[in-house]
C-alpha atoms as an extended CHARMM CRD file, in Angstrom:
* protein
*
       289  EXT
         1         1  MET       CA              3.9480000000       -6.0490000000      -57.7890000000  PROA      1               0.0000000000
         2         2  ILE       CA              3.1630000000       -2.6190000000      -59.2560000000  PROA      2               0.0000000000
         3         3  LYS       CA              3.1250000000       -4.0860000000      -62.7550000000  PROA      3               0.0000000000
         4         4  ASP       CA              0.1780000000       -6.2860000000      -61.8420000000  PROA      4               0.0000000000
         5         5  THR       CA             -1.9120000000       -3.2340000000      -60.8990000000  PROA      5               0.0000000000
         6         6  LEU       CA             -1.2870000000       -1.4490000000      -64.2110000000  PROA      6               0.0000000000
         7         7  LYS       CA             -3.0010000000       -3.9190000000      -66.4840000000  PROA      7               0.0000000000
         8         8  GLY       CA             -6.2810000000       -3.4650000000      -68.3020000000  PROA      8               0.0000000000
         9         9  THR       CA             -7.6450000000        0.0090000000      -68.9800000000  PROA      9               0.0000000000
        10        10  GLY       CA             -5.8000000000        3.1150000000      -67.9110000000  PROA      10              0.0000000000
        11        11  VAL       CA             -7.5660000000        6.3650000000      -68.7560000000  PROA      11              0.0000000000
        12        12  ALA       CA             -5.5780000000        9.3740000000      -69.9670000000  PROA      12              0.0000000000
        13        13  LEU       CA             -7.5790000000       11.9030000000      -67.9700000000  PROA      13              0.0000000000
        14        14  ILE       CA             -8.6860000000       15.2010000000      -69.4400000000  PROA      14              0.0000000000
        15        15  THR       CA             -8.4430000000       18.4250000000      -67.4140000000  PROA      15              0.0000000000
        16        16  PRO       CA            -11.8680000000       20.0670000000      -67.2080000000  PROA      16              0.0000000000
        17        17  PHE       CA            -11.9290000000       23.8550000000      -67.5380000000  PROA      17              0.0000000000
        18        18  THR       CA            -14.5770000000       26.4190000000      -66.7440000000  PROA      18              0.0000000000
        19        19  GLN       CA            -15.7190000000       28.8200000000      -69.4610000000  PROA      19              0.0000000000
        20        20  ASP       CA            -13.1070000000       31.3230000000      -68.2490000000  PROA      20              0.0000000000
        21        21  LEU       CA            -10.5030000000       28.5190000000      -68.5800000000  PROA      21              0.0000000000
        22        22  ALA       CA             -9.7660000000       27.9790000000      -64.9100000000  PROA      22              0.0000000000
        23        23  VAL       CA             -9.3690000000       24.3730000000      -63.7690000000  PROA      23              0.0000000000
        24        24  ASP       CA            -12.8720000000       23.1280000000      -62.9820000000  PROA      24              0.0000000000
        25        25  TYR       CA            -12.3950000000       21.0600000000      -59.8320000000  PROA      25              0.0000000000
        26        26  LYS       CA            -16.1150000000       20.3590000000      -59.4210000000  PROA      26              0.0000000000
        27        27  ALA       CA            -16.1580000000       18.7710000000      -62.8800000000  PROA      27              0.0000000000
        28        28  LEU       CA            -12.8800000000       16.9450000000      -62.2010000000  PROA      28              0.0000000000
        29        29  HSD       CA            -14.4790000000       15.4470000000      -59.0870000000  PROA      29              0.0000000000
        30        30  LYS       CA            -17.3900000000       14.2540000000      -61.2370000000  PROA      30              0.0000000000
        31        31  LEU       CA            -15.0850000000       12.8790000000      -63.9490000000  PROA      31              0.0000000000
        32        32  LEU       CA            -13.0020000000       10.8890000000      -61.4720000000  PROA      32              0.0000000000
        33        33  ASP       CA            -16.0800000000        9.1760000000      -60.0770000000  PROA      33              0.0000000000
        34        34  PHE       CA            -17.4730000000        8.6580000000      -63.5760000000  PROA      34              0.0000000000
        35        35  VAL       CA            -14.4330000000        6.7550000000      -64.8510000000  PROA      35              0.0000000000
        36        36  ILE       CA            -13.7360000000        4.8440000000      -61.6280000000  PROA      36              0.0000000000
        37        37  ASP       CA            -17.3620000000        3.7800000000      -61.2870000000  PROA      37              0.0000000000
        38        38  GLY       CA            -17.1850000000        2.8140000000      -64.9660000000  PROA      38              0.0000000000
        39        39  GLY       CA            -14.5120000000        0.2640000000      -64.1090000000  PROA      39              0.0000000000
        40        40  VAL       CA            -11.1990000000        1.6900000000      -65.3340000000  PROA      40              0.0000000000
        41        41  ASN       CA             -8.1920000000        0.0220000000      -63.7510000000  PROA      41              0.0000000000
        42        42  TYR       CA             -5.9520000000        3.0400000000      -63.2640000000  PROA      42              0.0000000000
        43        43  LEU       CA             -5.6950000000        6.7580000000      -64.0010000000  PROA      43              0.0000000000
        44        44  VAL       CA             -3.0330000000        8.6070000000      -65.9760000000  PROA      44              0.0000000000
        45        45  ILE       CA             -2.6300000000       12.2260000000      -64.8590000000  PROA      45              0.0000000000
        46        46  ASN       CA             -0.9250000000       15.0960000000      -66.6840000000  PROA      46              0.0000000000
        47        47  GLY       CA             -0.6200000000       13.4760000000      -70.0930000000  PROA      47              0.0000000000
        48        48  THR       CA             -1.2630000000       14.8820000000      -73.5550000000  PROA      48              0.0000000000
        49        49  THR       CA             -5.0180000000       14.4720000000      -73.1340000000  PROA      49              0.0000000000
        50        50  ALA       CA             -4.8180000000       16.5520000000      -69.9430000000  PROA      50              0.0000000000
        51        51  GLU       CA             -3.5510000000       19.5290000000      -71.9810000000  PROA      51              0.0000000000
        52        52  SER       CA             -0.4390000000       19.4200000000      -69.8220000000  PROA      52              0.0000000000
        53        53  VAL       CA              1.4180000000       21.7800000000      -72.1650000000  PROA      53              0.0000000000
        54        54  THR       CA             -0.9840000000       24.5940000000      -71.2170000000  PROA      54              0.0000000000
        55        55  THR       CA             -1.3140000000       24.0000000000      -67.4680000000  PROA      55              0.0000000000
        56        56  THR       CA              1.0580000000       25.8420000000      -65.1520000000  PROA      56              0.0000000000
        57        57  THR       CA              3.4570000000       24.2770000000      -62.6650000000  PROA      57              0.0000000000
        58        58  ASP       CA              1.1990000000       25.3540000000      -59.8030000000  PROA      58              0.0000000000
        59        59  GLU       CA             -1.8920000000       23.9720000000      -61.5310000000  PROA      59              0.0000000000
        60        60  LYS       CA             -0.1660000000       20.6450000000      -62.1380000000  PROA      60              0.0000000000
        61        61  ALA       CA              0.6990000000       20.3560000000      -58.4470000000  PROA      61              0.0000000000
        62        62  GLU       CA             -2.8230000000       21.3430000000      -57.3610000000  PROA      62              0.0000000000
        63        63  ILE       CA             -4.4710000000       18.9130000000      -59.7910000000  PROA      63              0.0000000000
        64        64  LEU       CA             -2.2240000000       16.0710000000      -58.6320000000  PROA      64              0.0000000000
        65        65  GLN       CA             -3.0100000000       16.6880000000      -54.9530000000  PROA      65              0.0000000000
        66        66  PHE       CA             -6.7320000000       17.0110000000      -55.6860000000  PROA      66              0.0000000000
        67        67  ILE       CA             -6.8040000000       13.7040000000      -57.5500000000  PROA      67              0.0000000000
        68        68  LYS       CA             -4.7870000000       11.9040000000      -54.8900000000  PROA      68              0.0000000000
        69        69  LYS       CA             -7.1640000000       13.0960000000      -52.1750000000  PROA      69              0.0000000000
        70        70  HSD       CA            -10.3680000000       12.3240000000      -54.0530000000  PROA      70              0.0000000000
        71        71  VAL       CA             -9.3030000000        8.9510000000      -55.4470000000  PROA      71              0.0000000000
        72        72  ASN       CA             -8.0350000000        7.9490000000      -52.0030000000  PROA      72              0.0000000000
        73        73  GLY       CA             -6.4080000000        4.7310000000      -53.1670000000  PROA      73              0.0000000000
        74        74  ARG       CA             -9.3850000000        3.3740000000      -55.1160000000  PROA      74              0.0000000000
        75        75  VAL       CA             -7.2490000000        2.8480000000      -58.2330000000  PROA      75              0.0000000000
        76        76  PRO       CA             -3.5360000000        3.2720000000      -58.9770000000  PROA      76              0.0000000000
        77        77  LEU       CA             -2.2560000000        6.5900000000      -60.3220000000  PROA      77              0.0000000000
        78        78  VAL       CA              0.3180000000        7.1430000000      -63.0770000000  PROA      78              0.0000000000
        79        79  TYR       CA              1.7810000000       10.6170000000      -63.5910000000  PROA      79              0.0000000000
        80        80  GLY       CA              2.8940000000       12.0170000000      -66.9450000000  PROA      80              0.0000000000
        81        81  LEU       CA              6.3500000000       13.5170000000      -66.6420000000  PROA      81              0.0000000000
        82        82  GLY       CA              8.5890000000       13.9580000000      -69.6680000000  PROA      82              0.0000000000
        83        83  GLY       CA             10.1080000000       16.5190000000      -71.9790000000  PROA      83              0.0000000000
        84        84  ASN       CA             12.7960000000       17.3550000000      -74.4820000000  PROA      84              0.0000000000
        85        85  ASN       CA             15.2890000000       18.8710000000      -72.0310000000  PROA      85              0.0000000000
        86        86  THR       CA             16.6850000000       15.9430000000      -70.0710000000  PROA      86              0.0000000000
        87        87  GLN       CA             18.0130000000       18.0090000000      -67.1740000000  PROA      87              0.0000000000
        88        88  HSD       CA             14.7030000000       19.8260000000      -66.8260000000  PROA      88              0.0000000000
        89        89  VAL       CA             12.9020000000       16.4730000000      -66.6770000000  PROA      89              0.0000000000
        90        90  LEU       CA             15.2700000000       15.3180000000      -63.9270000000  PROA      90              0.0000000000
        91        91  ASP       CA             14.7280000000       18.5620000000      -62.0090000000  PROA      91              0.0000000000
        92        92  THR       CA             10.9470000000       18.2170000000      -62.3850000000  PROA      92              0.0000000000
        93        93  ILE       CA             11.0540000000       14.6600000000      -61.0730000000  PROA      93              0.0000000000
        94        94  ALA       CA             12.9340000000       15.8980000000      -58.0140000000  PROA      94              0.0000000000
        95        95  ALA       CA             10.4290000000       18.7320000000      -57.4710000000  PROA      95              0.0000000000
        96        96  THR       CA              7.2540000000       16.6520000000      -57.8820000000  PROA      96              0.0000000000
        97        97  ASP       CA              5.4560000000       14.9700000000      -55.0030000000  PROA      97              0.0000000000
        98        98  LEU       CA              5.3040000000       11.3970000000      -56.2740000000  PROA      98              0.0000000000
        99        99  GLU       CA              4.1030000000        9.8770000000      -53.0330000000  PROA      99              0.0000000000
       100       100  GLY       CA              1.2450000000        7.5400000000      -53.8470000000  PROA      100             0.0000000000
       101       101  ILE       CA              2.1360000000        7.4360000000      -57.5650000000  PROA      101             0.0000000000
       102       102  ALA       CA              2.5730000000        3.9360000000      -58.9930000000  PROA      102             0.0000000000
       103       103  ALA       CA              4.7360000000        4.9980000000      -61.9610000000  PROA      103             0.0000000000
       104       104  ILE       CA              5.5610000000        7.9010000000      -64.2260000000  PROA      104             0.0000000000
       105       105  LEU       CA              4.7270000000        7.8840000000      -67.9340000000  PROA      105             0.0000000000
       106       106  SER       CA              7.5590000000        9.6460000000      -69.7250000000  PROA      106             0.0000000000
       107       107  VAL       CA              7.1980000000       10.7240000000      -73.3270000000  PROA      107             0.0000000000
       108       108  SER       CA             10.1780000000       10.3820000000      -75.6460000000  PROA      108             0.0000000000
       109       109  PRO       CA             11.9600000000       13.7230000000      -76.2480000000  PROA      109             0.0000000000
       110       110  TYR       CA             10.0230000000       15.7080000000      -78.8430000000  PROA      110             0.0000000000
       111       111  TYR       CA             11.0200000000       18.3560000000      -81.4050000000  PROA      111             0.0000000000
       112       112  ASN       CA             14.7850000000       17.8260000000      -80.9650000000  PROA      112             0.0000000000
       113       113  LYS       CA             14.6290000000       14.5930000000      -83.0160000000  PROA      113             0.0000000000
       114       114  PRO       CA             17.4260000000       12.8680000000      -81.0810000000  PROA      114             0.0000000000
       115       115  SER       CA             19.2370000000        9.7730000000      -82.3170000000  PROA      115             0.0000000000
       116       116  GLN       CA             18.3590000000        6.3760000000      -80.8820000000  PROA      116             0.0000000000
       117       117  GLN       CA             21.4130000000        6.6150000000      -78.6430000000  PROA      117             0.0000000000
       118       118  GLY       CA             20.2440000000       10.0290000000      -77.4500000000  PROA      118             0.0000000000
       119       119  ILE       CA             16.7950000000        8.6320000000      -76.6550000000  PROA      119             0.0000000000
       120       120  TYR       CA             18.3940000000        5.7080000000      -74.8380000000  PROA      120             0.0000000000
       121       121  GLN       CA             20.6560000000        7.9140000000      -72.7290000000  PROA      121             0.0000000000
       122       122  HSD       CA             17.7610000000       10.2680000000      -71.9260000000  PROA      122             0.0000000000
       123       123  TYR       CA             15.6550000000        7.4310000000      -70.5630000000  PROA      123             0.0000000000
       124       124  ILE       CA             18.5440000000        5.9310000000      -68.6130000000  PROA      124             0.0000000000
       125       125  GLN       CA             18.9530000000        9.2560000000      -66.8070000000  PROA      125             0.0000000000
       126       126  VAL       CA             15.2070000000        9.4520000000      -66.1320000000  PROA      126             0.0000000000
       127       127  ALA       CA             15.0640000000        5.8780000000      -64.8430000000  PROA      127             0.0000000000
       128       128  ASN       CA             18.1250000000        6.3680000000      -62.6480000000  PROA      128             0.0000000000
       129       129  THR       CA             16.5900000000        9.5040000000      -61.1020000000  PROA      129             0.0000000000
       130       130  SER       CA             12.9340000000        8.5730000000      -60.7020000000  PROA      130             0.0000000000
       131       131  PRO       CA             11.9300000000        7.2800000000      -57.2600000000  PROA      131             0.0000000000
       132       132  VAL       CA              9.0550000000        5.3730000000      -58.8870000000  PROA      132             0.0000000000
       133       133  PRO       CA              9.0380000000        3.0260000000      -61.9000000000  PROA      133             0.0000000000
       134       134  VAL       CA              9.0890000000        4.4630000000      -65.4180000000  PROA      134             0.0000000000
       135       135  ILE       CA              6.8410000000        3.6350000000      -68.3700000000  PROA      135             0.0000000000
       136       136  LEU       CA              8.2370000000        4.6960000000      -71.7440000000  PROA      136             0.0000000000
       137       137  TYR       CA              5.9200000000        6.5400000000      -74.1320000000  PROA      137             0.0000000000
       138       138  ASN       CA              6.5330000000        6.3130000000      -77.8610000000  PROA      138             0.0000000000
       139       139  VAL       CA              4.2880000000        8.5880000000      -79.9400000000  PROA      139             0.0000000000
       140       140  PRO       CA              6.2380000000        9.5780000000      -83.0750000000  PROA      140             0.0000000000
       141       141  GLY       CA              3.2600000000       11.4100000000      -84.5550000000  PROA      141             0.0000000000
       142       142  ARG       CA              3.7650000000       14.0100000000      -81.8230000000  PROA      142             0.0000000000
       143       143  THR       CA              7.4650000000       13.7690000000      -81.0170000000  PROA      143             0.0000000000
       144       144  GLY       CA              8.8880000000       13.6670000000      -84.5380000000  PROA      144             0.0000000000
       145       145  SER       CA             11.0290000000       10.6110000000      -83.7950000000  PROA      145             0.0000000000
       146       146  ASN       CA             10.3030000000        6.9400000000      -83.2450000000  PROA      146             0.0000000000
       147       147  VAL       CA             11.6810000000        4.9140000000      -80.3600000000  PROA      147             0.0000000000
       148       148  SER       CA             12.7730000000        1.8150000000      -82.2490000000  PROA      148             0.0000000000
       149       149  ALA       CA             11.9980000000       -1.6830000000      -81.0530000000  PROA      149             0.0000000000
       150       150  GLU       CA             15.7320000000       -2.2010000000      -80.5390000000  PROA      150             0.0000000000
       151       151  THR       CA             15.9870000000        0.8470000000      -78.2710000000  PROA      151             0.0000000000
       152       152  THR       CA             12.8840000000       -0.1520000000      -76.3220000000  PROA      152             0.0000000000
       153       153  LEU       CA             14.2510000000       -3.6470000000      -75.7690000000  PROA      153             0.0000000000
       154       154  LYS       CA             17.6030000000       -2.2680000000      -74.5680000000  PROA      154             0.0000000000
       155       155  LEU       CA             15.7910000000       -0.0280000000      -72.1010000000  PROA      155             0.0000000000
       156       156  ALA       CA             13.5840000000       -2.9100000000      -70.9600000000  PROA      156             0.0000000000
       157       157  SER       CA             16.5450000000       -4.4140000000      -69.1380000000  PROA      157             0.0000000000
       158       158  HSD       CA             16.7190000000       -1.4360000000      -66.7430000000  PROA      158             0.0000000000
       159       159  GLN       CA             15.2600000000       -2.4570000000      -63.3850000000  PROA      159             0.0000000000
       160       160  ASN       CA             13.2840000000        0.7920000000      -63.0490000000  PROA      160             0.0000000000
       161       161  ILE       CA             11.7130000000        0.7210000000      -66.5520000000  PROA      161             0.0000000000
       162       162  ILE       CA              8.6290000000       -1.4700000000      -66.3820000000  PROA      162             0.0000000000
       163       163  GLY       CA              6.8720000000       -0.9930000000      -69.6960000000  PROA      163             0.0000000000
       164       164  THR       CA              6.1320000000        1.0620000000      -72.7760000000  PROA      164             0.0000000000
       165       165  LYS       CA              3.0610000000        2.8260000000      -74.0600000000  PROA      165             0.0000000000
       166       166  GLU       CA              3.3300000000        2.1820000000      -77.7900000000  PROA      166             0.0000000000
       167       167  ALA       CA              1.4840000000        4.7340000000      -79.9170000000  PROA      167             0.0000000000
       168       168  SER       CA              3.5810000000        4.3460000000      -83.0490000000  PROA      168             0.0000000000
       169       169  GLY       CA              0.6930000000        2.7110000000      -84.8910000000  PROA      169             0.0000000000
       170       170  ASN       CA              3.2400000000        0.2200000000      -86.1980000000  PROA      170             0.0000000000
       171       171  LEU       CA              1.9450000000       -3.2320000000      -85.3090000000  PROA      171             0.0000000000
       172       172  GLU       CA              5.0430000000       -4.9460000000      -86.6740000000  PROA      172             0.0000000000
       173       173  GLN       CA              7.2370000000       -2.9040000000      -84.3180000000  PROA      173             0.0000000000
       174       174  CYS       CA              4.9100000000       -3.7900000000      -81.4420000000  PROA      174             0.0000000000
       175       175  MET       CA              5.1500000000       -7.4720000000      -82.3590000000  PROA      175             0.0000000000
       176       176  VAL       CA              8.9470000000       -7.3470000000      -82.2700000000  PROA      176             0.0000000000
       177       177  ILE       CA              8.7890000000       -5.8170000000      -78.7900000000  PROA      177             0.0000000000
       178       178  ALA       CA              6.2470000000       -8.4390000000      -77.6860000000  PROA      178             0.0000000000
       179       179  LYS       CA              8.3940000000      -11.2850000000      -78.9820000000  PROA      179             0.0000000000
       180       180  HSD       CA             11.7130000000      -10.2220000000      -77.4660000000  PROA      180             0.0000000000
       181       181  LYS       CA             10.8300000000       -8.2730000000      -74.3040000000  PROA      181             0.0000000000
       182       182  PRO       CA             11.5030000000       -9.5760000000      -70.7950000000  PROA      182             0.0000000000
       183       183  GLU       CA              8.5340000000      -11.5080000000      -69.4330000000  PROA      183             0.0000000000
       184       184  ASN       CA              7.4860000000       -8.8450000000      -66.9270000000  PROA      184             0.0000000000
       185       185  PHE       CA              7.9880000000       -5.8260000000      -69.2110000000  PROA      185             0.0000000000
       186       186  MET       CA              4.5750000000       -4.3850000000      -70.0790000000  PROA      186             0.0000000000
       187       187  LEU       CA              3.5450000000       -3.6170000000      -73.6420000000  PROA      187             0.0000000000
       188       188  ILE       CA              0.6710000000       -1.1130000000      -73.4140000000  PROA      188             0.0000000000
       189       189  SER       CA             -1.3820000000        0.1000000000      -76.3450000000  PROA      189             0.0000000000
       190       190  GLY       CA             -1.3460000000        3.8390000000      -76.9180000000  PROA      190             0.0000000000
       191       191  ASP       CA             -3.9090000000        3.6450000000      -79.7370000000  PROA      191             0.0000000000
       192       192  ASP       CA             -7.4670000000        2.8770000000      -78.6920000000  PROA      192             0.0000000000
       193       193  LEU       CA             -8.3700000000        1.1110000000      -81.9330000000  PROA      193             0.0000000000
       194       194  LEU       CA             -5.2640000000       -1.0880000000      -81.8620000000  PROA      194             0.0000000000
       195       195  THR       CA             -5.8490000000       -2.3130000000      -78.3210000000  PROA      195             0.0000000000
       196       196  VAL       CA             -7.6060000000       -5.5900000000      -79.1130000000  PROA      196             0.0000000000
       197       197  PRO       CA             -5.1200000000       -6.5960000000      -81.8490000000  PROA      197             0.0000000000
       198       198  MET       CA             -2.2050000000       -5.7340000000      -79.5610000000  PROA      198             0.0000000000
       199       199  ILE       CA             -3.6380000000       -7.7660000000      -76.6810000000  PROA      199             0.0000000000
       200       200  SER       CA             -3.8680000000      -10.7270000000      -79.0690000000  PROA      200             0.0000000000
       201       201  PHE       CA             -0.0710000000      -10.8610000000      -79.2620000000  PROA      201             0.0000000000
       202       202  GLY       CA              0.8690000000       -9.8560000000      -75.7470000000  PROA      202             0.0000000000
       203       203  ALA       CA             -0.1350000000       -6.3230000000      -74.7340000000  PROA      203             0.0000000000
       204       204  VAL       CA             -1.4370000000       -6.0520000000      -71.1720000000  PROA      204             0.0000000000
       205       205  GLY       CA             -3.9040000000       -3.2560000000      -71.8560000000  PROA      205             0.0000000000
       206       206  VAL       CA             -4.1930000000        0.3440000000      -72.9870000000  PROA      206             0.0000000000
       207       207  ILE       CA             -3.8950000000        3.9480000000      -71.8900000000  PROA      207             0.0000000000
       208       208  SER       CA             -7.0550000000        5.3010000000      -73.4500000000  PROA      208             0.0000000000
       209       209  VAL       CA             -8.6570000000        8.5770000000      -74.4970000000  PROA      209             0.0000000000
       210       210  LEU       CA            -12.0650000000        7.0530000000      -75.2470000000  PROA      210             0.0000000000
       211       211  ALA       CA            -12.3090000000        5.6520000000      -71.7240000000  PROA      211             0.0000000000
       212       212  ASN       CA            -12.8730000000        9.2000000000      -70.4300000000  PROA      212             0.0000000000
       213       213  ALA       CA            -16.2910000000        9.2040000000      -72.0700000000  PROA      213             0.0000000000
       214       214  PHE       CA            -17.0920000000        5.4840000000      -72.3720000000  PROA      214             0.0000000000
       215       215  PRO       CA            -15.3940000000        3.8790000000      -69.3660000000  PROA      215             0.0000000000
       216       216  GLY       CA            -17.8060000000        0.9800000000      -68.9530000000  PROA      216             0.0000000000
       217       217  LYS       CA            -17.9580000000       -0.1190000000      -72.5670000000  PROA      217             0.0000000000
       218       218  PHE       CA            -14.2550000000        0.4080000000      -73.2260000000  PROA      218             0.0000000000
       219       219  THR       CA            -13.1440000000       -1.3490000000      -70.0530000000  PROA      219             0.0000000000
       220       220  ASN       CA            -15.4200000000       -4.2780000000      -70.8580000000  PROA      220             0.0000000000
       221       221  MET       CA            -13.8620000000       -4.5070000000      -74.3360000000  PROA      221             0.0000000000
       222       222  VAL       CA            -10.3550000000       -4.6760000000      -72.8500000000  PROA      222             0.0000000000
       223       223  ARG       CA            -11.3830000000       -7.1750000000      -70.1770000000  PROA      223             0.0000000000
       224       224  LEU       CA            -12.9070000000       -9.5180000000      -72.7510000000  PROA      224             0.0000000000
       225       225  ALA       CA             -9.7670000000       -9.3370000000      -74.8940000000  PROA      225             0.0000000000
       226       226  LEU       CA             -7.5350000000      -10.1070000000      -71.9120000000  PROA      226             0.0000000000
       227       227  GLU       CA             -9.7680000000      -13.1130000000      -71.1720000000  PROA      227             0.0000000000
       228       228  GLY       CA             -9.2180000000      -14.3240000000      -74.7470000000  PROA      228             0.0000000000
       229       229  ASN       CA            -12.7540000000      -13.5850000000      -75.8940000000  PROA      229             0.0000000000
       230       230  PHE       CA            -11.7500000000      -11.8130000000      -79.0790000000  PROA      230             0.0000000000
       231       231  LYS       CA            -15.0870000000      -12.2690000000      -80.8150000000  PROA      231             0.0000000000
       232       232  GLU       CA            -17.0280000000      -10.2010000000      -78.2820000000  PROA      232             0.0000000000
       233       233  SER       CA            -14.2130000000       -7.7300000000      -77.6720000000  PROA      233             0.0000000000
       234       234  SER       CA            -13.8680000000       -7.1530000000      -81.4180000000  PROA      234             0.0000000000
       235       235  ASN       CA            -17.5880000000       -6.4620000000      -81.7050000000  PROA      235             0.0000000000
       236       236  LEU       CA            -17.2430000000       -3.7490000000      -79.0710000000  PROA      236             0.0000000000
       237       237  LEU       CA            -14.1150000000       -2.4120000000      -80.7610000000  PROA      237             0.0000000000
       238       238  LEU       CA            -15.9150000000       -1.9980000000      -84.0610000000  PROA      238             0.0000000000
       239       239  ASP       CA            -18.5030000000        0.1910000000      -82.3330000000  PROA      239             0.0000000000
       240       240  PHE       CA            -15.7340000000        2.7630000000      -81.8320000000  PROA      240             0.0000000000
       241       241  VAL       CA            -14.3190000000        2.6950000000      -85.3620000000  PROA      241             0.0000000000
       242       242  ASP       CA            -16.3750000000        5.5590000000      -86.7910000000  PROA      242             0.0000000000
       243       243  MET       CA            -16.0980000000        7.6550000000      -83.6590000000  PROA      243             0.0000000000
       244       244  ASN       CA            -12.3860000000        7.4120000000      -82.9160000000  PROA      244             0.0000000000
       245       245  PRO       CA            -11.0410000000        9.5770000000      -85.7890000000  PROA      245             0.0000000000
       246       246  LEU       CA            -13.5390000000       12.3090000000      -84.9150000000  PROA      246             0.0000000000
       247       247  MET       CA            -12.0260000000       12.4980000000      -81.4510000000  PROA      247             0.0000000000
       248       248  TYR       CA             -8.7880000000       13.8380000000      -82.9430000000  PROA      248             0.0000000000
       249       249  GLU       CA            -10.0490000000       15.6760000000      -86.0180000000  PROA      249             0.0000000000
       250       250  GLU       CA             -9.7540000000       19.0890000000      -84.3430000000  PROA      250             0.0000000000
       251       251  GLY       CA             -7.0970000000       18.0960000000      -81.8170000000  PROA      251             0.0000000000
       252       252  ASN       CA             -6.9970000000       16.0710000000      -78.6090000000  PROA      252             0.0000000000
       253       253  PRO       CA             -8.9110000000       16.3590000000      -76.2400000000  PROA      253             0.0000000000
       254       254  VAL       CA            -11.3360000000       18.5080000000      -78.2660000000  PROA      254             0.0000000000
       255       255  GLY       CA            -13.5020000000       15.5990000000      -79.3640000000  PROA      255             0.0000000000
       256       256  VAL       CA            -13.6820000000       13.7120000000      -76.0980000000  PROA      256             0.0000000000
       257       257  LYS       CA            -14.4750000000       16.8960000000      -74.1690000000  PROA      257             0.0000000000
       258       258  ALA       CA            -17.3910000000       17.5480000000      -76.5240000000  PROA      258             0.0000000000
       259       259  VAL       CA            -18.7400000000       14.0830000000      -75.7510000000  PROA      259             0.0000000000
       260       260  LEU       CA            -18.2410000000       14.5450000000      -72.0110000000  PROA      260             0.0000000000
       261       261  GLN       CA            -20.1780000000       17.8190000000      -72.2180000000  PROA      261             0.0000000000
       262       262  ARG       CA            -22.9850000000       15.9570000000      -73.9660000000  PROA      262             0.0000000000
       263       263  PHE       CA            -23.0110000000       13.4550000000      -71.0860000000  PROA      263             0.0000000000
       264       264  GLY       CA            -23.1000000000       16.2530000000      -68.5010000000  PROA      264             0.0000000000
       265       265  VAL       CA            -19.7460000000       15.3580000000      -66.9550000000  PROA      265             0.0000000000
       266       266  CYS       CA            -17.8410000000       18.5660000000      -67.7450000000  PROA      266             0.0000000000
       267       267  GLY       CA            -17.6560000000       21.4560000000      -70.1750000000  PROA      267             0.0000000000
       268       268  ALA       CA            -16.0490000000       21.3450000000      -73.6100000000  PROA      268             0.0000000000
       269       269  ALA       CA            -13.6650000000       24.2660000000      -73.0490000000  PROA      269             0.0000000000
       270       270  VAL       CA            -10.0060000000       23.8400000000      -74.0610000000  PROA      270             0.0000000000
       271       271  ARG       CA             -7.0640000000       26.2300000000      -73.8770000000  PROA      271             0.0000000000
       272       272  LEU       CA             -5.4570000000       27.8610000000      -76.8890000000  PROA      272             0.0000000000
       273       273  PRO       CA             -4.0050000000       26.9660000000      -79.3000000000  PROA      273             0.0000000000
       274       274  LEU       CA             -6.7930000000       24.3700000000      -79.2100000000  PROA      274             0.0000000000
       275       275  ILE       CA            -10.3400000000       25.5960000000      -79.6650000000  PROA      275             0.0000000000
       276       276  GLU       CA            -13.6380000000       24.0510000000      -78.6410000000  PROA      276             0.0000000000
       277       277  ALA       CA            -15.1900000000       21.5710000000      -81.0520000000  PROA      277             0.0000000000
       278       278  THR       CA            -17.0710000000       23.1320000000      -83.9230000000  PROA      278             0.0000000000
       279       279  ALA       CA            -20.8220000000       22.6480000000      -84.2530000000  PROA      279             0.0000000000
       280       280  GLY       CA            -20.2400000000       20.4300000000      -87.2780000000  PROA      280             0.0000000000
       281       281  LEU       CA            -17.9000000000       18.0980000000      -85.4030000000  PROA      281             0.0000000000
       282       282  LYS       CA            -20.2610000000       17.8850000000      -82.4320000000  PROA      282             0.0000000000
       283       283  ASP       CA            -23.1490000000       17.0540000000      -84.7190000000  PROA      283             0.0000000000
       284       284  ARG       CA            -21.2500000000       14.2080000000      -86.3990000000  PROA      284             0.0000000000
       285       285  LEU       CA            -20.0410000000       12.8600000000      -83.0580000000  PROA      285             0.0000000000
       286       286  PHE       CA            -23.4110000000       12.9600000000      -81.3510000000  PROA      286             0.0000000000
       287       287  LYS       CA            -25.0430000000       11.0030000000      -84.1650000000  PROA      287             0.0000000000
       288       288  LEU       CA            -22.8480000000        8.0340000000      -83.2840000000  PROA      288             0.0000000000
       289       289  PHE       CA            -24.2640000000        7.3530000000      -79.8240000000  PROA      289             0.0000000000
């Protein structure tokens, strides 16, 4: 089953850019091997961390085809595909080559601040249209509205909705979902630092930003937690506590790209309105590893 392949560590891939802000395919090639060799279980393409709001339709299609070809089936692929105009999302699904994609990750409608019924109806339309399974994505800090546990659990009964990436930061809400969800519905952490606690009450893994830069260590942390070894996994988790907030201090993926530049994987360039990490942020980050 597809659900069984999307457990453990998924990495929310960045999009490397050259200094003139073109997509850097040489660096993307290097990044893909870096995270796969590091042990990540699957890749998430075209998410927030990929700066998907500033890549063009043509770039998105080119990046997707490049990743498919280079990965060549080594790990499953999840594609980020959502928005706040339901019909546009449906049209984009129809226009996107989803062959070889295990599932789409679809963010809850942002900016509009729809009601829970509006969110529910939006996702029903997406799930009815998508030729591949759908993973919900709740990130109220970005969307301006929370997908309630009740709404998530209603959606969980749809045969084409297989899980949710929960980035609400609300552990109580996550616990309610874990308690009442169908057995095969996946609860996935959307917050790197909450991954181990969420696994302790039923999450199957994480879609991670940190795993771009620390795939081996982060994947090992998740694996240990899934094996029930919470002492060792918690020790690894605590190693990330000081670093994690710096990753987002100047916007995502500003911090993680700075670290990847330090490791020689890709450059630190981002597209406006984001700007490259300041010297002060880089200095504080680099002191932590």
